[in-house]
VEXROMI-262615 format. One line per 8 residues: number of its first residue (from 1); their letters; for each residue z, y, x of C-alpha. Coordinates in Angstrom, 1 decimal, padded with zeros to 4 digits. Example, Ala and Ser with C-alpha at 12.3 -4.5 7.8 and 13.67 -1.06 7.14 Angstrom:
! residues 2
1	AS	007.8:-004.5:012.3  007.1:-001.1:013.7
! end
This chain:
! residues 634
1	MKRVWVIG	026.6:100.8:018.3  027.5:098.5:021.2  030.7:097.4:019.2  028.6:096.5:016.2  026.3:094.4:018.4  029.2:092.5:019.9  030.7:091.7:016.4  027.2:090.5:015.2
9	LLFALLAF	027.0:088.2:018.2  030.4:086.7:017.5  029.5:085.9:013.8  026.2:084.3:015.0  028.2:082.1:017.4  030.6:081.1:014.7  027.8:080.2:012.3  026.1:078.1:014.9
17	ASVKAEDE	029.3:076.2:015.6  029.8:075.6:011.9  026.3:074.1:011.4  026.7:071.8:014.5  030.0:070.5:013.2  028.5:069.8:009.8  025.7:067.9:011.5  028.1:065.8:013.5
25	LDIDGTVE	030.1:065.1:010.4  027.1:064.0:008.5  025.9:061.7:011.2  029.2:060.0:011.9  030.8:060.1:008.5  028.0:058.9:006.2  028.5:055.2:005.1  025.1:053.4:005.1
33	EDLGKSRD	024.2:051.4:002.0  022.6:048.7:004.1  025.6:048.2:006.5  025.9:044.5:007.1  022.3:043.8:006.0  020.6:045.2:009.0  023.2:044.6:011.6  025.0:041.5:012.9
41	GSKTDDEV	028.4:042.7:011.7  030.3:041.4:008.7  028.3:040.6:005.5  029.1:041.6:002.0  030.2:039.0:-000.5  027.0:039.5:-002.5  025.0:038.6:000.6  027.0:035.5:001.3
49	VQREEEAI	026.5:034.4:-002.3  022.8:035.2:-002.1  022.4:033.2:001.1  024.2:030.3:-000.4  022.1:030.5:-003.5  018.9:030.4:-001.4  020.2:027.4:000.5  020.6:025.3:-002.6
57	QLDGLNAA	018.8:026.8:-005.6  019.6:024.1:-008.1  018.7:024.8:-011.7  021.6:025.9:-013.8  023.9:027.0:-011.0  024.7:030.7:-010.7  025.7:032.4:-007.5  029.4:032.1:-008.1
65	QIKELREK	029.1:028.4:-008.8  027.1:027.9:-005.6  029.8:029.7:-003.6  032.5:027.6:-005.2  030.4:024.5:-004.5  030.2:025.3:-000.8  033.9:026.2:-000.5  035.4:023.3:-002.3
73	SEKHVFQA	032.9:020.5:-001.3  034.3:017.6:000.7  032.5:017.7:004.1  031.7:014.8:006.3  030.6:015.2:009.9  028.0:012.6:011.0  028.8:010.8:014.2  026.7:011.3:017.3
81	EVNRMMKL	024.9:008.0:016.6  023.1:009.5:013.6  020.7:011.3:015.8  019.8:008.0:017.4  019.3:006.5:014.0  017.1:009.4:012.8  014.9:009.0:016.0  014.7:005.3:015.3
89	IINSLYKN	013.5:005.9:011.8  011.0:008.5:012.8  009.7:006.8:016.0  010.1:003.1:015.3  010.3:002.3:011.6  007.9:004.8:010.0  004.6:005.8:011.5  003.4:007.5:008.3
97	KEIFLREL	005.4:010.2:006.7  004.0:009.7:003.2  005.9:006.5:002.7  009.0:008.6:001.9  007.9:008.8:-001.7  007.3:005.0:-001.8  010.9:004.5:-000.6  012.5:006.9:-003.0
105	ISNASDAL	010.6:005.5:-006.0  011.6:002.0:-004.9  015.2:003.0:-004.8  014.9:004.5:-008.2  013.3:001.3:-009.5  016.3:-000.7:-008.1  018.7:001.7:-009.9  016.8:001.2:-013.2
113	DKIRLLSL	016.9:-002.6:-012.7  020.7:-002.5:-012.2  021.4:-000.5:-015.4  019.0:-002.7:-017.4  020.8:-005.9:-016.1  024.2:-004.3:-016.9  023.0:-003.5:-020.4  022.5:-007.2:-021.1
121	TNDEAMAA	026.3:-007.8:-021.0  027.5:-004.3:-021.9  026.1:-002.6:-025.0  027.5:000.8:-024.0  025.9:000.8:-020.6  022.8:002.7:-021.8  024.5:004.8:-024.5  024.2:008.1:-022.6
129	NEELTIKI	020.4:007.6:-022.2  018.3:004.9:-023.6  015.3:005.9:-021.5  014.3:004.0:-018.4  011.9:006.2:-016.4  011.1:007.8:-013.1  010.0:011.4:-013.1  008.6:013.5:-010.3
137	KSDKEKNM	008.4:017.3:-010.4  007.1:019.7:-007.8  008.4:023.3:-007.5  006.2:025.2:-005.2  008.1:028.5:-005.6  011.3:027.0:-004.3  009.6:024.6:-001.9  011.3:021.6:-003.6
145	LHITDTGI	010.3:018.2:-004.8  012.5:016.4:-007.4  012.5:012.7:-008.1  014.7:011.8:-011.1  015.5:008.3:-012.5  017.7:007.3:-015.4  019.1:004.3:-013.5  022.7:003.3:-012.9
153	GMTKEDLV	023.6:006.4:-011.0  026.3:006.8:-008.3  030.0:007.7:-008.4  031.5:009.9:-005.7  032.7:006.8:-003.8  029.1:005.3:-004.1  027.6:008.5:-002.7  029.9:008.5:000.3
161	KNLGTIAK	029.6:004.8:000.9  025.9:004.2:000.1  024.4:007.4:001.6  026.9:007.7:004.4  026.7:004.1:005.7  024.2:004.7:008.4  025.9:007.8:009.6  029.2:006.0:009.9
169	SGTSEFLN	030.3:002.6:011.2  026.9:001.0:010.2  025.2:003.0:012.8  027.2:001.7:015.7  027.1:-001.8:014.4  023.3:-001.6:013.9  022.6:000.0:017.3  024.9:-002.5:019.1
177	KMTEMQDE	023.2:-005.5:017.5  019.8:-004.1:018.1  020.6:-003.5:021.8  021.9:-007.1:022.1  018.8:-008.6:020.5  016.5:-006.4:022.7  018.3:-007.6:025.8  017.7:-011.2:024.7
185	NQSTSELI	014.0:-010.4:023.9  014.5:-011.3:020.3  012.7:-009.6:017.4  014.7:-006.9:015.7  012.6:-006.8:012.6  015.0:-008.9:010.5  018.0:-006.8:011.7  016.3:-003.6:010.7
193	GQFGVGFY	015.5:-005.1:007.3  019.2:-005.7:006.6  020.0:-002.0:006.7  019.1:000.3:003.8  017.3:003.1:005.7  014.7:003.8:003.0  016.6:006.8:001.6  016.7:008.4:005.0
201	SAFLVADK	012.9:008.5:005.3  013.3:011.6:003.1  014.2:013.5:006.3  010.8:012.9:007.6  009.5:015.6:005.3  012.7:017.5:004.2  015.0:019.9:006.0  017.7:019.3:003.4
209	VIVTSKHN	018.3:016.6:000.8  020.4:017.1:-002.3  021.4:014.2:-004.5  022.7:014.9:-008.0  024.0:011.7:-009.6  025.8:010.7:-012.8  027.4:007.2:-013.2  029.0:006.0:-016.4
217	NDTQQIWE	032.3:005.6:-014.6  032.5:009.1:-013.0  031.7:012.8:-013.5  028.4:014.2:-012.2  028.4:014.6:-008.4  026.3:016.5:-005.8  025.7:015.1:-002.4  024.0:017.4:000.1
225	SDSNQFSV	022.8:016.9:003.7  020.7:018.4:006.5  020.8:015.1:008.4  023.6:016.5:010.7  026.4:016.4:008.1  026.8:015.9:004.4  029.1:017.1:001.6  030.1:015.8:-001.8
233	IEDPRGDT	031.5:017.7:-004.7  031.8:017.4:-008.5  028.9:019.2:-010.2  030.2:022.5:-011.7  027.4:022.4:-014.3  029.0:019.4:-015.8  027.0:016.4:-017.2  023.3:017.5:-017.2
241	LGRGTTIT	021.7:014.1:-016.4  023.5:011.9:-019.0  023.0:009.0:-016.5  020.9:008.6:-013.4  020.0:010.4:-010.2  017.9:013.4:-009.1  016.9:013.6:-005.5  015.9:017.1:-004.5
249	LVLKEEAS	014.0:017.5:-001.2  013.8:021.0:000.4  010.6:020.4:002.2  009.7:021.3:005.8  007.1:023.9:006.3  004.5:021.4:007.6  005.2:019.1:004.6  004.1:021.5:001.9
257	DYLELETI	001.1:019.3:001.1  003.6:017.0:-000.7  004.1:019.7:-003.3  000.4:019.4:-004.4  -000.1:017.5:-007.6  -003.1:015.6:-006.4  -001.2:014.5:-003.3  001.7:013.3:-005.4
265	KNLVKKYS	-000.5:011.5:-007.9  -002.5:009.7:-005.1  000.6:008.6:-003.4  002.1:007.2:-006.6  -001.1:005.3:-007.4  -001.4:004.0:-003.8  002.1:002.7:-003.4  003.8:002.4:-006.7
273	QFINFPIY	001.3:001.9:-009.5  002.8:-001.6:-010.2  006.4:-000.6:-010.5  007.9:-002.1:-013.6  009.2:001.2:-015.0  007.0:004.1:-016.1  006.5:006.8:-013.5  005.7:010.3:-014.8
281	VWASKTET	004.5:013.4:-012.9  004.9:016.9:-014.2  001.3:018.0:-014.4  -000.9:020.5:-016.0  -004.1:020.1:-018.0  -006.5:022.4:-019.7  -006.8:022.1:-023.5  -009.0:024.0:-026.0
289	VEEPIEDD	-007.0:025.3:-028.9  -007.7:027.4:-032.0  -006.0:030.7:-032.2  -006.1:033.3:-035.0  -008.0:036.5:-034.3  -006.1:039.7:-035.0  -007.8:042.3:-037.1  -007.8:045.0:-034.5
297	AEAAEEPE	-009.2:042.7:-031.8  -011.8:041.5:-034.2  -012.9:045.0:-035.0  -013.1:045.9:-031.3  -015.1:042.8:-030.4  -017.6:042.8:-033.3  -020.6:045.2:-033.1  -021.6:047.2:-036.0
305	KEAAEEEA	-024.0:045.5:-038.3  -026.9:047.0:-040.2  -026.6:047.6:-043.9  -029.2:045.0:-044.8  -027.3:042.2:-043.0  -024.0:043.2:-044.6  -025.4:043.0:-048.1  -026.8:039.5:-047.3
313	EVEEEEED	-023.5:038.2:-046.1  -021.3:039.7:-048.9  -021.1:036.4:-050.8  -020.3:034.3:-047.7  -017.6:036.7:-046.6  -016.0:036.5:-050.1  -015.9:032.7:-049.9  -014.3:032.8:-046.4
321	KDKPKTKK	-011.9:035.7:-046.9  -009.0:033.3:-047.7  -009.5:031.3:-044.5  -007.8:032.8:-041.4  -010.3:033.6:-038.7  -009.8:031.7:-035.4  -011.3:031.5:-031.9  -011.4:028.7:-029.3
329	VEKTVWDW	-009.2:029.5:-026.3  -008.6:027.4:-023.2  -004.9:027.0:-022.3  -003.1:025.4:-019.4  -000.5:022.9:-020.8  002.2:021.3:-018.7  003.5:017.8:-019.7  004.7:014.5:-018.2
337	ELMNDIKP	001.6:012.4:-017.1  002.0:008.6:-016.8  000.9:007.4:-013.4  001.3:003.6:-013.5  -000.4:002.3:-016.7  -001.8:-000.8:-014.9  000.6:-003.7:-015.3  001.0:-006.2:-012.4
345	IWQRPAKE	-000.6:-009.2:-014.0  000.4:-011.4:-011.1  004.0:-011.2:-012.4  002.9:-012.9:-015.7  002.5:-016.6:-016.1  -001.1:-017.6:-015.3  -001.5:-019.3:-018.7  -000.8:-016.0:-020.5
353	VEEDEYKA	-003.5:-014.0:-018.6  -007.0:-014.0:-020.2  -010.1:-014.3:-018.0  -011.2:-010.8:-018.9  -007.9:-009.5:-017.7  -008.5:-011.1:-014.3  -011.9:-009.6:-014.1  -010.7:-006.1:-015.1
361	FYKTFSKD	-007.8:-006.3:-012.6  -010.1:-007.4:-009.8  -012.5:-004.5:-010.4  -009.6:-002.1:-010.5  -007.9:-002.9:-007.2  -011.0:-004.0:-005.2  -013.3:-001.2:-006.4  -016.0:-003.9:-006.8
369	SDDPLTHI	-018.5:-003.5:-009.6  -019.3:-007.3:-009.9  -017.1:-010.0:-011.4  -015.4:-012.3:-008.9  -017.0:-015.7:-008.2  -013.6:-017.4:-008.7  -009.9:-016.8:-008.5  -006.5:-018.5:-008.2
377	HFTAEGEV	-003.2:-017.3:-009.6  -000.1:-019.1:-008.3  003.6:-018.8:-007.4  004.7:-020.2:-004.1  008.2:-021.5:-003.6  010.2:-022.9:-000.8  011.1:-021.2:002.4  009.6:-018.0:000.9
385	TFKSILFV	008.9:-017.2:-002.7  005.9:-015.1:-003.6  003.4:-014.5:-006.4  -000.3:-014.1:-005.6  -003.8:-013.7:-007.1  -006.7:-014.4:-004.8  -010.4:-013.7:-005.5  -013.7:-014.8:-004.0
393	PHSAPRGL	-016.1:-011.9:-004.4  -019.5:-012.5:-006.0  -021.3:-011.4:-002.8  -020.3:-011.0:000.9  -018.9:-007.5:001.7  -021.3:-005.4:003.8  -020.8:-005.8:007.6  -018.7:-008.9:007.2
401	FDEYGSKK	-019.3:-010.1:010.8  -019.4:-006.6:012.4  -016.7:-006.6:015.1  -015.7:-010.0:013.9  -012.1:-010.7:014.9  -011.2:-007.2:016.0  -012.1:-005.2:012.8  -009.1:-004.9:010.4
409	NDFIKLFV	-009.8:-005.7:006.8  -008.0:-004.3:003.8  -008.7:-007.0:001.3  -005.2:-008.5:001.0  -002.7:-006.0:-000.3  001.0:-006.9:000.4  003.7:-005.8:-002.1  007.4:-006.3:-001.8
417	RRVFITDD	009.1:-006.2:-005.2  006.0:-004.6:-006.7  006.0:-001.8:-004.1  002.8:-001.6:-002.1  003.6:-002.0:001.6  000.3:-002.3:003.4  -003.2:-003.7:003.5  -003.6:-003.0:007.3
425	FNDMMPKY	-002.9:-006.5:008.7  -004.9:-008.3:011.4  -003.6:-011.7:010.4  -002.6:-011.8:006.8  -005.6:-014.1:006.5  -007.4:-015.9:009.4  -010.6:-014.2:010.5  -013.0:-016.7:008.9
433	LNFVKGVV	-011.5:-015.9:005.4  -011.9:-012.2:005.8  -013.9:-012.0:002.6  -011.0:-013.1:000.3  -009.5:-010.3:-001.7  -006.2:-010.4:-003.5  -002.5:-009.3:-003.8  000.7:-010.9:-002.5
441	DSDDLPLN	004.0:-009.9:-003.9  007.3:-011.2:-002.4  010.9:-010.5:-003.1  012.0:-012.1:000.2  010.4:-009.7:002.7  012.3:-006.6:003.9  011.0:-003.4:002.2  012.3:-000.8:004.6
449	VSRETLQQ	010.4:-001.6:007.8  007.2:-000.5:009.3  003.9:-002.4:009.1  004.2:-003.2:012.9  007.6:-004.7:012.5  006.8:-006.5:009.3  003.8:-008.1:010.9  006.1:-010.0:013.3
457	HKLLKVIR	008.3:-011.3:010.5  008.6:-015.1:010.5  008.2:-015.4:006.8  004.8:-013.7:007.0  003.5:-016.7:008.9  004.7:-019.0:006.1  003.0:-016.8:003.6  -000.2:-016.9:005.6
465	KKLVRKTL	-000.1:-020.7:005.8  000.2:-021.1:002.1  -002.5:-018.5:001.4  -005.0:-020.4:003.5  -004.2:-023.7:001.7  -004.5:-022.1:-001.7  -007.7:-020.4:-000.8  -009.3:-023.7:000.4
473	DMIKKIAE	-008.1:-025.3:-002.8  -009.7:-022.5:-004.8  -013.0:-022.9:-003.0  -013.0:-026.7:-003.4  -012.7:-026.3:-007.1  -015.9:-024.3:-007.5  -018.5:-026.3:-009.4  -021.1:-028.1:-007.1
481	EEYNDKFW	-024.1:-026.2:-008.4  -022.4:-022.8:-008.2  -021.0:-023.7:-004.8  -024.4:-024.5:-003.3  -026.4:-021.7:-005.1  -023.9:-018.8:-004.7  -020.8:-019.5:-002.5  -022.5:-021.3:000.4
489	KEFGTNIK	-025.4:-018.8:000.6  -022.9:-016.0:000.9  -020.0:-017.5:002.9  -021.3:-020.7:004.5  -021.1:-019.2:008.0  -017.4:-018.4:007.4  -016.6:-022.0:006.6  -018.4:-023.2:009.8
497	LGVIEDHS	-016.4:-020.6:011.8  -013.3:-022.0:010.2  -014.0:-025.5:011.5  -014.3:-024.0:015.0  -011.2:-021.8:014.8  -008.7:-023.4:012.4  -007.6:-026.7:013.9  -004.8:-027.4:011.4
505	NRTRLAKL	-007.2:-027.1:008.4  -010.3:-028.7:010.1  -010.3:-031.8:007.8  -010.1:-029.6:004.6  -012.8:-027.3:005.9  -015.1:-030.2:006.9  -015.3:-031.3:003.3  -016.6:-027.8:002.4
513	LRFQTSNS	-019.5:-027.9:004.9  -023.1:-028.1:003.6  -026.2:-028.9:005.6  -029.9:-029.5:005.1  -030.8:-033.1:005.4  -033.8:-035.4:005.3  -032.6:-036.6:001.9  -033.7:-033.5:000.0
521	EKDPASLE	-036.2:-030.7:000.6  -034.0:-028.1:-001.3  -030.5:-029.1:-002.0  -027.9:-029.0:000.9  -025.6:-032.0:001.2  -021.9:-032.4:002.0  -020.7:-034.7:004.7  -019.1:-036.8:002.0
529	QYVERMKE	-022.4:-037.3:000.3  -024.1:-038.2:003.6  -021.4:-040.9:004.3  -021.8:-042.3:000.8  -025.6:-042.8:001.5  -025.2:-044.3:005.0  -026.8:-047.7:005.7  -024.6:-050.8:005.6
537	KQDKIYFM	-023.8:-051.1:009.4  -024.4:-047.4:010.3  -021.4:-046.1:012.2  -022.8:-042.7:013.3  -023.7:-039.5:011.6  -027.1:-038.5:013.0  -028.1:-034.9:013.4  -031.0:-032.9:015.0
545	AGTSRKEA	-030.8:-029.2:016.1  -033.8:-026.9:015.8  -034.7:-023.2:015.2  -036.0:-024.3:011.8  -036.1:-027.4:009.5  -039.8:-027.8:010.3  -039.2:-027.9:014.0  -036.3:-030.4:013.6
553	EASPFVER	-038.4:-032.7:011.4  -041.3:-032.7:013.9  -039.2:-034.2:016.6  -040.3:-037.8:017.6  -036.6:-038.8:017.7  -036.3:-037.8:014.0  -039.5:-039.6:013.1  -038.2:-042.8:014.6
561	LLKKGYEV	-034.9:-042.6:012.6  -036.7:-041.7:009.4  -039.0:-044.7:009.7  -036.0:-046.9:010.0  -034.5:-045.4:006.8  -031.7:-043.3:008.3  -030.8:-039.9:007.0  -030.7:-037.0:009.5
569	IYLTEPVD	-028.8:-033.7:009.3  -030.8:-030.6:010.4  -028.8:-028.0:012.3  -030.9:-024.8:012.0  -028.3:-022.0:012.6  -026.9:-021.0:016.0  -023.3:-021.7:014.8  -024.1:-025.2:013.5
577	EYCIQALP	-024.0:-027.0:016.9  -020.7:-025.3:017.8  -019.3:-026.4:014.4  -020.3:-030.1:014.9  -018.9:-030.0:018.5  -015.6:-028.8:017.1  -015.6:-031.7:014.6  -015.5:-034.9:016.6
585	EFDGKRFQ	-015.7:-037.2:013.5  -015.7:-037.2:009.7  -014.2:-040.0:007.7  -014.0:-042.2:010.8  -017.7:-041.7:011.6  -018.7:-039.9:014.9  -021.6:-037.5:015.2  -024.6:-038.4:017.2
593	NVAKEGVK	-027.3:-036.1:018.5  -030.5:-038.1:018.1  -032.2:-036.2:021.0  -029.7:-037.5:023.5  -029.7:-040.8:025.3  -027.7:-043.7:024.1  -028.9:-043.8:020.5  -028.7:-047.4:019.4
601	FDESEKGK	-029.4:-048.9:016.0  -028.0:-052.0:014.3  -030.7:-054.7:014.1  -031.3:-057.3:011.5  -031.5:-061.0:012.4  -035.3:-060.9:012.0  -035.7:-057.8:014.2  -033.4:-059.3:016.8
609	EKREALEK	-035.6:-062.5:016.9  -038.8:-060.5:017.2  -037.3:-058.4:020.1  -036.1:-061.5:022.0  -039.5:-063.2:021.6  -041.3:-060.2:023.0  -038.9:-060.0:025.9  -039.5:-063.7:026.7
617	EYEPLTTW	-043.3:-063.3:026.4  -043.5:-060.3:028.8  -040.7:-061.5:031.2  -043.1:-062.4:034.1  -044.7:-059.0:033.9  -041.4:-057.1:033.8  -040.0:-059.3:036.6  -043.1:-058.6:038.8
625	LKDKALKD	-042.9:-054.9:038.1  -039.2:-054.8:039.0  -039.2:-057.0:042.1  -042.6:-056.1:043.7  -044.8:-053.4:042.3  -042.1:-050.9:041.5  -039.3:-052.3:043.7  -038.4:-049.1:045.4
633	KV	-039.0:-046.9:042.4  -037.0:-048.7:039.7
! end
């Protein structure tokens, strides 16, 4: 019995050892399916391909093509200065990230201009694609924004040269020149404008930028960059564009709003609605369509009808049985939506634009419901060339003098090559002309600089000077009756402030002044009209200040002048006296306040004889008063 027990114990021990060995073999010998996915060890080829695919995700490229693209691409390492350049762009040139779309659309427009110009001398230039458009498409799933143009495109050499300039020698040259100019306290705005940094504004919103481009003289190429380095390779998909460029932005997490259709539409309308070429956005809309009703569905939807109703409708059903039964269904339809259907009328000759077109344009850009009082459409040439349309509104904007001088107005919109730049200027127009609305479009100003930098540009001062002259000419041409009844009532104070503030245009502004005078109870008079009515030997322009016309007329000083036949100007507003003080003379005639001492009048011969006779008659009395009675008091 004891022997049997020992043998059983031995078998039990062997069985236990066997199980333990199997357990150890199972633990150590099983190959995990996820090895490499959950650990930091080597990755499988599939994973590498997947990661590469996720990094690019371009339409039409499979995983193998993406892997090949990465392995064979020609890589360029940015120099250290590129980081300084990017900081310059972000901190100095662009204060508002949304302008990236403006810059990319502007570049697309330039590319379209180039191919159109080339097609004038080369019939084959547009053979690959006759279309000249800019198209914008948002892909929320892949977090991408695509901007495609059918412009001239870029060769491999162009991509390296044009998109790598700032990252290479241009960076050092730019930064060196900028440092030199800053040391000499010179403005760097012109220097910045000489370097094409518009494209790089894409990195304000994108972690990665991919440029796919097809030029007539080269195969389709792909340029890719994360702002630290870039690579270029021939597109393995072949020629998918025909001609042109697609810029794909892989957006930063905080920039996801730029994938929203409304945001894209608003930015295009804000900055680029006057670009010469059509801009389309891939957008959805809801349409109501007729769809046939299936018999089974119809049977399930329709309730059972009573026999009487069925008999009554037999004839009608027989008539309609040949017509397929349909129902109205709302469907979401995606299509290209045109964004810039408003044409820049300032680019057309003034003689070709109808009056109704000016009115319609004014209401569109100014958001004013009334027609303008007057306008001027002109092209300025010389030191700077620009086109402009300026309007005087029918009535003064609300709060015109609130925070006068410190409040920014947005009535003058500045465009550079039909691309909207800003309306946030303190000094595009002088303060007293803050009611004038309009557009200015110049090809001579740099496009790729911030508002703060552009505001210091020397050409802007030239533009301002010409705008003021043209505005004053426009106001001067308003018909007299309309000027007095409408313009002067709304903007008279502005003209008076102009006389005070604008020394260089004081003579022009003085001719626009209107005042109440003793010549008319109702109609104001200009200084020119006053001078025309002056008496023969009158060498002064007489005025009297008062809180109202009635008060000024009641002055004994005024009564004395009126009796002698002189015309008196009544200054009844607080700004009037300051205006006259700032205007020492008009047409060679000085101003004279009749309430002050020293007012003398030219006498006729008869008046002079009468005065001399009275002086002689009362000479004994005046002598006695002076020498005796009032000796110590006179």
